[in-house]
C-alpha positions as CSV (number, residue, x, y, z in Angstrom):
1,M,19.5,-0.2,0.0
2,P,16.1,1.4,-1.0
3,E,13.3,1.1,1.4
4,M,9.5,1.5,1.0
5,H,6.8,1.7,3.6
6,V,3.1,1.9,3.1
7,H,0.3,3.3,5.2
8,V,-3.5,3.4,4.7
9,E,-6.2,5.7,5.9
10,R,-9.1,3.4,6.5
11,D,-11.5,6.3,6.7
12,R,-10.8,7.1,3.0
13,C,-11.1,3.5,1.8
14,C,-14.1,2.8,-0.3
15,S,-13.6,-1.0,-0.3
16,S,-12.9,-1.4,-4.1
17,G,-10.3,-4.1,-3.4
18,Q,-7.9,-2.9,-6.2
19,C,-5.0,-2.9,-3.8
20,V,-5.7,-6.4,-2.6
21,M,-6.0,-7.7,-6.2
22,T,-2.8,-5.9,-7.1
23,V,-0.6,-6.9,-4.1
24,P,-2.3,-9.4,-1.9
25,E,1.0,-10.0,0.0
26,I,0.8,-6.4,1.3
27,F,-2.9,-5.6,1.5
28,E,-6.0,-7.4,2.7
29,Q,-9.7,-6.5,3.2
30,D,-11.2,-6.7,6.7
31,D,-13.8,-9.4,6.9
32,Q,-16.0,-7.3,9.1
33,D,-16.2,-4.0,7.1
34,G,-14.4,-4.7,3.8
35,L,-11.9,-1.9,4.4
36,V,-8.2,-2.2,3.5
37,R,-5.7,-3.4,6.1
38,V,-1.9,-3.5,5.6
39,R,-0.4,-6.9,6.1
40,R,3.2,-5.5,6.0
41,T,4.1,-1.9,6.4
42,A,7.8,-2.5,5.3
43,V,7.5,-3.4,1.6
44,P,10.0,-6.0,0.1
45,A,11.8,-4.7,-2.9
46,P,10.1,-7.1,-5.4
47,R,6.7,-5.6,-4.4
48,F,7.7,-1.9,-4.9
49,A,6.2,-1.5,-8.3
50,G,3.0,-3.3,-7.3
51,V,2.5,-1.1,-4.2
52,R,3.1,2.0,-6.3
53,L,0.4,0.8,-8.8
54,A,-2.0,0.0,-6.0
55,A,-1.6,3.5,-4.6
56,E,-2.3,4.9,-8.1
57,L,-5.4,2.7,-8.6
58,C,-6.9,3.5,-5.2
59,P,-10.1,5.4,-5.9
60,G,-10.2,6.8,-2.4
61,G,-6.6,7.9,-2.3
62,A,-6.3,5.9,0.9
63,I,-2.8,4.6,0.3
64,T,0.4,6.5,1.1
65,V,3.8,5.2,0.0
66,T,7.0,6.6,1.4
67,E,10.3,5.7,-0.1
68,D,14.0,6.1,0.8
69,D,16.5,5.7,-2.0
70,G,19.1,4.2,0.4
71,A,21.1,7.4,0.4
72,G,18.9,9.0,3.1
73,T,16.7,10.8,0.5
74,A,13.0,10.2,1.1
75,A,10.6,10.5,-1.8
């Protein structure tokens, strides 16, 4: 079974909110500083495409996505 995990580097976040608008089930913005926070590091399969898109849209490059195809091969 494929797996995906997501990590953010808050020091690279520029608070654009693209990730939150794309996948609010996974990302949120901190009320104090506006920086991204991950709500769930293990991404459910129905959200894989959205998380990939959020990483592409992130202007600060703060989102890292790791994937395992289920056969032990990480991408």
